[in-house]
C-alpha positions in Angstrom: -105.2 -16.5 54.9 -104.5 -14.4 58.0 -102.8 -16.4 60.8 -103.6 -15.9 64.4 -101.7 -19.0 65.5 -99.6 -19.2 68.6 -96.5 -21.4 68.5 -94.7 -22.3 71.8 -91.9 -24.6 73.0 -91.1 -26.0 76.4 -87.7 -27.5 77.4 -88.5 -30.7 79.3 -86.1 -30.3 82.2 -88.3 -30.4 85.3 -89.1 -33.5 87.4 -92.7 -34.7 87.6 -93.1 -33.1 91.0 -92.0 -29.7 89.7 -94.3 -29.9 86.7 -97.3 -30.9 88.9 -96.7 -27.8 90.9 -96.7 -25.7 87.8 -100.0 -27.1 86.4 -103.6 -26.7 87.2 -104.7 -30.2 86.5 -108.4 -31.2 86.1 -109.7 -34.7 86.8 -109.4 -35.6 83.1 -105.7 -34.6 83.1 -105.0 -36.5 86.3 -106.7 -39.7 85.0 -104.7 -39.6 81.8 -101.4 -39.0 83.5 -102.0 -41.6 86.2 -102.9 -44.2 83.6 -99.6 -43.5 81.7 -96.9 -46.1 82.6 -93.9 -44.5 80.9 -92.2 -41.8 82.9 -91.1 -39.9 79.8 -94.7 -39.8 78.5 -95.9 -38.4 81.9 -93.2 -35.7 81.6 -94.5 -34.9 78.1 -98.1 -34.6 79.2 -97.3 -32.5 82.2 -94.9 -30.2 80.2 -97.7 -29.5 77.7 -100.1 -28.6 80.5 -97.6 -26.3 82.1 -96.9 -24.7 78.7 -100.6 -24.1 78.0 -101.0 -22.4 81.4 -97.9 -20.3 80.9 -99.1 -18.9 77.5 -102.6 -18.3 78.8 -104.6 -21.1 77.1 -106.8 -22.1 80.0 -108.6 -25.0 78.4 -108.6 -28.8 79.0 -107.1 -31.0 76.4 -109.4 -33.8 75.3 -108.5 -36.7 73.1 -110.3 -38.4 70.2 -108.3 -41.7 70.2 -104.8 -40.1 70.4 -105.6 -36.8 68.7 -105.8 -33.8 71.0 -108.6 -31.3 70.7 -110.0 -28.3 72.7 -113.6 -27.1 73.3 -112.6 -23.7 71.7 -110.0 -23.4 69.0 -107.6 -26.0 67.5 -104.4 -27.4 68.9 -101.6 -29.7 67.7 -98.9 -31.1 70.0 -95.5 -32.7 69.3 -92.4 -33.8 71.3 -88.8 -34.4 70.5 -86.4 -36.0 72.9 -86.2 -32.8 75.1 -88.7 -30.3 73.8 -92.5 -30.1 73.8 -94.1 -28.0 71.1 -97.7 -26.8 70.6 -99.5 -24.7 68.0 -102.9 -23.2 68.7 -105.3 -21.4 66.4 -108.7 -20.1 67.4 -110.2 -20.4 63.9 -109.0 -23.4 61.9 -107.1 -26.7 62.3 -103.3 -26.5 62.5 -100.6 -29.2 62.8 -97.0 -29.3 64.1 -94.1 -31.7 64.3 -90.8 -31.4 66.0 -87.9 -33.9 65.6 -84.3 -34.1 66.9 -81.9 -34.0 64.0 -80.2 -37.4 63.9 -78.6 -39.9 61.4 -81.5 -42.2 62.2 -83.6 -40.4 59.7 -81.5 -42.1 56.9 -82.9 -45.5 57.9 -86.4 -44.6 56.9 -85.6 -42.2 54.0 -86.3 -44.7 51.1 -89.6 -45.8 52.7 -90.9 -42.4 53.5 -89.6 -40.1 50.8 -89.8 -40.1 47.0 -86.7 -40.3 44.9 -87.1 -36.6 44.0 -87.4 -35.6 47.7 -84.3 -37.7 48.6 -82.4 -36.0 45.7 -83.5 -32.6 46.8 -82.3 -33.3 50.4 -78.9 -34.5 48.9 -78.0 -36.4 52.1 -78.4 -33.4 54.4 -79.7 -34.5 57.8 -81.5 -31.2 58.4 -83.3 -31.3 55.2 -84.2 -35.0 55.6 -85.6 -34.3 59.1 -87.6 -31.4 57.7 -89.1 -33.7 55.1 -90.2 -36.0 57.9 -91.6 -33.1 59.8 -93.6 -32.0 56.7 -95.0 -35.5 56.1 -96.0 -35.9 59.8 -97.6 -32.5 59.8 -99.7 -33.3 56.7 -100.6 -36.7 58.2 -101.9 -35.0 61.4 -103.9 -32.4 59.4 -105.4 -35.0 57.1 -106.6 -37.1 60.0 -106.6 -40.2 57.9 -104.8 -43.4 59.0 -104.5 -44.9 55.5 -101.7 -42.6 54.2 -98.6 -43.8 52.4 -95.9 -41.2 53.2 -93.8 -42.0 50.1 -96.6 -42.4 47.5 -99.3 -40.0 48.7 -97.5 -37.0 50.3 -95.4 -34.7 48.1 -93.2 -32.0 49.6 -91.5 -29.1 47.6 -88.2 -28.2 49.3 -86.7 -26.0 46.6 -86.4 -22.9 48.7 -84.6 -24.5 51.6 -80.8 -25.0 52.0 -78.6 -26.1 54.9 -76.5 -22.9 54.6 -79.6 -20.7 55.1 -81.9 -22.0 57.9 -85.7 -21.7 57.3 -87.0 -18.2 57.9 -87.8 -17.4 61.5 -91.4 -16.3 62.0 -92.0 -12.6 62.8 -92.6 -11.4 66.4 -90.5 -14.2 67.7 -90.2 -13.8 71.5 -87.4 -15.7 73.2 -88.3 -16.2 76.9 -85.2 -18.0 78.1 -86.6 -18.8 81.6 -84.3 -21.0 83.6 -85.3 -24.3 85.2 -87.6 -23.9 88.1 -88.5 -20.3 87.3 -92.0 -18.9 87.8 -93.0 -19.5 84.2 -91.0 -22.7 83.8 -88.9 -23.7 80.8 -90.6 -21.8 78.0 -87.9 -21.3 75.4 -89.9 -19.6 72.6 -93.3 -18.1 71.9 -94.3 -16.9 68.5 -97.5 -15.2 67.4 -98.9 -14.1 64.1 -96.9 -16.6 62.1 -95.8 -16.0 58.5 -97.4 -17.8 55.6 -95.9 -21.1 54.6 -92.6 -21.5 52.9 -93.2 -25.1 51.8 -95.9 -26.4 49.6 -97.2 -29.9 50.3 -99.9 -32.1 48.7 -101.7 -35.2 49.7 -103.2 -37.2 46.9 -105.5 -40.2 47.7 -108.1 -41.9 45.5 -107.6 -39.2 42.9 -108.3 -36.3 45.2 -105.5 -33.8 46.0 -105.4 -31.6 49.1 -102.9 -28.7 49.4 -101.1 -27.6 52.6 -99.1 -24.5 53.5 -96.2 -25.3 55.8 -93.5 -23.3 57.5 -90.2 -24.5 59.1 -87.6 -23.4 61.6 -84.8 -24.8 63.6 -84.7 -24.6 67.4 -81.7 -25.9 69.2 -80.9 -29.3 67.6 -84.4 -29.8 66.4 -86.3 -29.0 63.2 -90.0 -27.9 63.4 -92.7 -27.7 60.8 -96.2 -26.3 61.3 -99.0 -25.4 59.0 -102.6 -25.8 57.8 -104.8 -27.1 55.0 -105.2 -24.6 52.1 -107.8 -26.5 50.0 
């Protein structure tokens, strides 16, 4: 499958006031932001709007419950402690998840990962975090609340090792703008992403779906993105 996805990241460094100045907010955006009580969540929402404007996606984000969607094309959004990430594809649904690498992942490992997956990770925090990224990405793409991460989602991590970080997509363009610059805090934009390095399946009620996922590391975060194959 050809991939015309756009993957972009934003370092969440600006204040709300700075981000407001960077965004062209519609009434729907303003209503959602004004109704958000948590300051960090407002920063996340504004950072994504600023990022969309910076990469030229001039569309309003709508929400079906908490799932974002566009009038034209498909979008997925994720945030870590300090980075907002988006993936956009004009033709088919895509998913993304970004997580800060942290020992906290060990607390949920036995609940979220199979014995085989835990053995493959071999205690490595980066691999464990990528496993979580993968399962979150599949969950988003499946759009089904009734999914058991451990029992229903299977991830094959055979090609990944902590000594060799996941392959960086081609045509990676590091922007490196500083805080307060004209284009804001874009730290990376990638286009024409490579095919997936990780195979994932979701099996529910005897039906199996297959997903193609890719992974990379950015600063102290791991990122996984991908799409449904069949």
